[in-house]
ROMI-177728 format. One record per residue (C-alpha): residue number from 1; x, y, z. Coordinates in steps of 0.001 Angstrom, whole numbers. Layout:
BEGIN
 resi    east   north      up
  NUM       X       Y       Z
...
This chain:
BEGIN
 resi    east   north      up
    1    -488   27662   -2019
    2     -68   28625    1624
    3    1992   26081    3539
    4    -343   24042    5709
    5    2449   23289    8164
    6    2578   27012    9036
    7   -1156   27563    9359
    8   -2024   24257   10962
    9    1226   23490   12736
   10    -273   22048   15962
   11   -2592   19703   14074
   12     158   18725   11652
   13    2604   18075   14493
   14     136   15727   16208
   15    -656   13971   12939
   16    3028   13304   12299
   17    3688   12087   15841
   18    4162    8301   15662
   19    2267    7848   18929
   20    -963    8633   17043
   21   -2907    6843   14321
   22   -5801    7906   12131
   23   -9110    6068   12396
   24  -12617    6389   11030
   25  -15721    5995   13163
   26  -19279    5716   11913
   27  -21913    6659   14460
   28  -25581    7373   13752
   29  -24791    7454   10044
   30  -22105   10128   10376
   31  -18435    9534    9570
   32  -15926   10901   12084
   33  -12198   11205   11377
   34  -10106   10729   14504
   35   -6504   10972   15604
   36   -5997    8464   18416
   37   -3413    6722   20483
   38   -3364    3128   19175
   39   -4484    1737   22553
   40   -7860    3361   21946
   41   -8407     999   19014
   42   -8524   -1911   21455
   43  -12249   -1566   21967
   44  -12631   -4065   24796
   45   -9907   -3630   27405
   46  -11501   -6323   29578
   47  -10697   -8906   26879
   48   -7134   -7652   26619
   49   -6721   -7892   30386
   50   -8178  -11421   30482
   51   -5737  -12515   27802
   52   -2739  -11160   29713
   53   -3871  -12667   33023
   54   -4576  -16070   31397
   55   -1023  -16048   30021
   56     331  -15369   33532
   57    1213  -11704   33043
   58     234   -8854   35337
   59   -2118   -6195   34015
   60   -2882   -2820   35572
   61   -6213   -2137   37231
   62   -8797   -1448   34504
   63  -10002    1725   36219
   64   -6473    3123   35993
   65   -6140    2064   32356
   66   -9558    3519   31507
   67   -8464    7011   32548
   68   -6671    7044   29177
   69  -10085    6852   27526
   70  -12311    9023   29699
   71  -13125    6071   31947
   72  -14441    3873   29121
   73  -13325     255   29534
   74  -15461   -1165   26717
   75  -15901    1094   23702
   76  -19062      24   21906
   77  -22368    1388   20606
   78  -23397    2300   24170
   79  -20289    4374   24939
   80  -19648    5767   21439
   81  -21233    9185   21997
   82  -19273    9679   25203
   83  -16031    8638   23506
   84  -16561   10882   20480
   85  -16930   13849   22881
   86  -13851   12851   24906
   87  -10603   14809   24628
   88   -8780   11590   23677
   89  -10719   11425   20418
   90   -8988   14222   18530
   91  -11260   15145   15637
   92   -9711   15591   12217
   93  -11261   17635    9468
   94  -11780   15870    6130
   95  -10694   18963    4198
   96   -7552   19292    6302
   97   -6577   15705    5451
   98   -7327   16319    1768
   99   -5231   19501    1704
  100   -2272   17813    3384
  101   -2479   14930     891
  102   -2684   17298   -2088
  103     274   19298    -818
  104    2429   16185    -428
  105    1159   14288   -3491
  106    3592   15708   -6085
  107    6646   14489   -4159
  108    5161   11210   -2894
  109    6664    8174   -4597
  110    4094    5839   -3085
  111    1532    5426    -305
  112    4375    4962    2183
  113    5312    8649    1875
  114    1886    9782    3080
  115     687    6689    4920
  116     408    8591    8206
  117   -2681   10347    6788
  118   -4622    7179    6058
  119   -6843    5376    8563
  120   -5763    2068   10034
  121   -9174    1262   11512
  122  -12868    1683   10810
  123  -15117    1496   13856
  124  -18725    1092   12784
  125  -20787    1695   15896
  126  -23978    1475   13828
  127  -23448   -2109   12671
  128  -21167   -3238   15539
  129  -18252   -3944   13248
  130  -14539   -3191   13528
  131  -12069   -3356   10645
  132   -8346   -2974   10959
  133   -5866   -2503    8135
  134   -2338   -1762    9330
  135    1221   -2980    8976
  136    2172   -3557   12633
  137     997   -3489   16214
  138   -1525   -5543   18169
  139   -4340   -7313   16354
  140   -6970   -4689   17149
  141   -9753   -6723   15571
  142   -9294   -9421   18240
  143  -10448   -7083   21014
  144  -13957   -6221   19926
  145  -16903   -6162   22338
  146  -19253   -9124   22616
  147  -21711   -9160   19737
  148  -19307   -7300   17434
  149  -17524   -8533   14336
  150  -13803   -7844   14029
  151  -11870   -8307   10816
  152   -8612   -7415    9093
  153   -9717   -5983    5758
  154   -8935   -3137    3354
  155  -12043   -1153    4302
  156  -10902    1923    2350
  157  -11417      41    -888
  158  -13978   -2633     -22
  159  -16630   -1081    2203
  160  -19811    -202     303
  161  -21000    3328    -308
  162  -23753    3097    2310
  163  -21143    2352    5002
  164  -18143    4440    3885
  165  -19320    6984    1300
  166  -16943    8333   -1332
  167  -17787   11846     -98
  168  -16127   10939    3228
  169  -12874    9708    1651
  170  -10360   12550    1492
  171   -8275   10746   -1145
  172  -11066   10957   -3731
  173  -10578   14333   -5408
  174  -12577   15387   -8478
  175  -13264   11746   -9279
  176   -9583   10767   -8975
  177   -8669    8074   -6487
  178   -5358    9373   -5169
  179   -4876    6307   -2986
  180   -5012    4119   -6076
  181   -2592    6456   -7874
  182    -150    6305   -4961
  183    -324    2525   -4920
  184     333    2430   -8681
  185    3344    4741   -8242
  186    4696    2364   -5621
  187    4188    -665   -7872
  188    5946    1071  -10774
  189    8821    2065   -8493
  190    9207   -1514   -7233
  191    9014   -2909  -10763
  192   11754    -481  -11822
  193   13942   -1564   -8912
  194   13356   -5235   -9716
  195   14578   -4713  -13309
  196   17828   -3130  -12118
């Protein structure tokens, strides 16, 4: 197998950079895989600003902050198309993610060894719903636009097929759920450590 790091070095470098996170967006029935700066998962920057100001903290001018997101202060169903075309929304290829996972799978002891590949958010522009599933950082689901639902939930395993189809999950390969296998490896490793 050709080393993906050689052939896709720029994409791999960005994916491994801790300043970025992977997210999924659903817009007009199409799933988009994105590499984003975490701030872009705060959909409503007006709400974030209001919270800071109410607590007595300064907050930069929203126009200045919005330059980080192509001028979009509130990312919702009305600004989704513009955002998905913006340079800040780095598109990821499903097959690229699958190939990187398959290359690293034999040496991965658990999900933690390849966690950088997996999405921490699902932005469903079609049903005005945001789901976050992450281990640290701001509570992204608190900053959703008015009329949206925000929740902290394991969307990778709980969202129905009509919202997040199996065909759009890079960790499902030939009917095998590699995410589940990685989680089981991690459990077995922890159980082994607990016995010692």
